C-alpha positions, 0 to 999 in steps of 0.5 A: 337869801338872807344876807345876800346883796341886793340890787334894785331894778327899775323896769315895768317890763316883766321879761327884762326883770325875770331875765336879769333876776335869773342871771343875778340869782346865779351870782348870789345877788337878789334882784328887787323890783322898783316899779317904773312907769314914767314917761319914756323919752322918744329918741333914736339914741338908746343912751338918751332914753336910758339916762332920762329913765334913770334920772326919773327913777332916781328922783322918785326912789332916791336910791343909788342906781347905775345904767347898763347899755348894750349895743347890738352885735352884728353876730348872732348871739346864743341864748343867755344861759349858754353865754353865761354858763356854757 
């Protein structure tokens, strides 16, 4: 979409990228992929892993970034499209 805002997404995970692209496309946002193949921090805390990965992505790309952390829900979660557009 020419003129649409875009967001860079640092991931090497095809599934994560396609799911995020699907959601953002519905909002008129173009998702662009920033290949990310750094060393993954081994930690029991997902936020430590995310912050470490974000710092590495910034240092290699020098693009502004943000991190979104999702916590597991004790309740069953419906499939993504129905949560957003149901």
